[in-house]
C-alpha positions as CSV (number, residue, x, y, z in Angstrom):
1,M,-36.3,-33.3,42.2
2,W,-37.4,-30.8,39.5
3,T,-40.8,-30.9,38.0
4,Q,-41.9,-28.7,35.1
5,I,-44.2,-26.7,37.4
6,R,-41.6,-26.2,40.1
7,L,-39.0,-25.1,37.5
8,A,-41.4,-22.7,35.9
9,E,-42.3,-21.2,39.3
10,E,-38.6,-20.9,40.3
11,A,-37.6,-19.4,36.9
12,G,-40.7,-17.1,36.6
13,I,-41.8,-18.5,33.3
14,S,-44.9,-20.5,32.3
15,P,-45.1,-24.3,32.7
16,T,-46.1,-24.3,29.0
17,T,-42.8,-22.8,28.0
18,V,-40.9,-25.3,30.2
19,S,-42.8,-28.2,28.6
20,G,-42.3,-26.8,25.1
21,I,-38.6,-26.5,25.5
22,E,-38.4,-30.0,27.0
23,N,-40.4,-31.7,24.3
24,G,-38.8,-29.8,21.4
25,R,-41.8,-27.6,20.4
26,I,-39.7,-24.6,21.4
27,S,-36.4,-25.4,19.8
28,R,-34.7,-22.0,20.2
29,P,-36.0,-20.3,23.3
30,H,-35.2,-16.6,23.9
31,F,-31.9,-16.0,25.7
32,G,-33.8,-14.3,28.5
33,T,-35.8,-17.6,29.1
34,V,-32.5,-19.6,29.1
35,R,-31.0,-17.1,31.5
36,K,-34.0,-17.4,33.9
37,L,-33.8,-21.2,33.7
38,A,-30.1,-21.1,34.4
39,V,-30.6,-18.9,37.5
40,A,-33.3,-21.3,38.8
41,L,-31.1,-24.3,38.2
42,K,-27.9,-22.5,39.5
43,V,-25.9,-23.2,36.3
44,E,-24.4,-21.1,33.6
45,P,-26.8,-20.4,30.6
46,E,-24.3,-22.0,28.2
47,E,-24.7,-25.3,30.1
48,L,-28.3,-25.4,28.9
49,L,-27.5,-24.9,25.2
50,P,-26.9,-27.8,22.9
51,R,-23.3,-28.5,22.4
52,M,-21.4,-29.7,19.4
53,E,-18.7,-32.3,19.6
54,R,-15.3,-30.6,20.1
55,G,-14.0,-29.7,16.6
56,A,-17.3,-30.6,14.9
57,R,-18.8,-28.2,12.4
58,P,-22.5,-27.5,11.8
59,A,-24.1,-29.4,8.9
60,R,-23.8,-27.7,5.6
61,S,-26.8,-25.7,4.5
62,S,-27.9,-25.3,8.1
63,L,-28.5,-21.9,9.6
64,E,-25.7,-22.4,12.1
65,W,-23.3,-23.3,9.2
66,S,-24.4,-20.2,7.2
67,M,-23.6,-17.9,10.1
68,A,-20.3,-19.6,10.9
69,S,-18.8,-19.9,7.4
70,D,-16.7,-17.2,5.7
71,D,-18.0,-15.7,2.5
72,E,-15.8,-17.8,0.2
73,E,-16.9,-21.1,1.8
74,F,-20.5,-20.0,1.9
75,E,-20.5,-19.1,-1.8
76,R,-18.7,-22.4,-2.8
77,E,-21.2,-24.5,-0.8
78,V,-24.3,-22.6,-2.0
79,E,-23.2,-23.2,-5.6
80,A,-23.0,-27.0,-4.9
81,A,-26.1,-27.3,-2.7
82,S,-29.2,-29.2,-3.7
83,I,-32.6,-27.5,-4.2
84,E,-33.7,-29.2,-0.9
85,G,-30.7,-27.7,0.9
86,H,-31.5,-24.2,-0.5
87,S,-35.2,-24.5,0.4
88,S,-34.4,-25.6,4.0
89,L,-31.8,-22.9,4.5
90,F,-34.2,-20.3,3.0
91,Q,-37.0,-21.4,5.4
92,R,-34.7,-21.3,8.5
93,L,-33.4,-17.8,7.5
94,G,-37.0,-16.6,7.2
95,D,-37.9,-18.0,10.6
96,E,-34.8,-16.4,12.1
97,E,-35.7,-13.1,10.5
98,L,-39.2,-13.2,12.0
99,R,-37.8,-14.2,15.5
100,L,-35.3,-11.3,15.4
101,R,-38.0,-8.8,14.2
102,R,-40.2,-9.9,17.2
103,L,-37.2,-9.7,19.6
104,Y,-36.3,-6.2,18.3
105,G,-39.9,-5.0,18.7
106,E,-39.9,-6.4,22.3
107,A,-36.6,-4.6,23.1
108,R,-37.9,-1.3,21.7
109,G,-41.3,-1.7,23.5
110,D,-43.0,-1.6,20.1
111,P,-46.8,-1.8,20.8
112,G,-47.3,-3.4,17.4
113,R,-45.2,-6.5,18.1
114,D,-46.6,-9.9,17.7
115,Q,-48.6,-10.6,20.9
116,T,-49.3,-14.2,20.1
117,S,-45.8,-15.5,20.3
118,C,-44.9,-17.3,23.5
119,C,-41.4,-18.2,24.3
120,G,-40.7,-16.9,27.8
């Protein structure tokens, strides 16, 4: 039987991170965190990631869709999208940019990286 505390100890991450992932506060944990959890659970990291139905496509105007679509499809859908769709996608792209900047700073060992973020 796995508890959040036991899983955190086995994976070498904080119980707060385990709790955040489980209850959805951390919706996109760092891959290193997923890898640590997978090792502790003795599964492949991919098994811990959300799966789409076979053949299903991400919802239009989602971050996943924008990364998976080709340029022509992207431009066509952006032209037809609602203001709410644009706003949502814009926000998600901004969030992803910040996450990548933090991740890049961590990889470089940048001392100016955001010390307040906690995801693994």
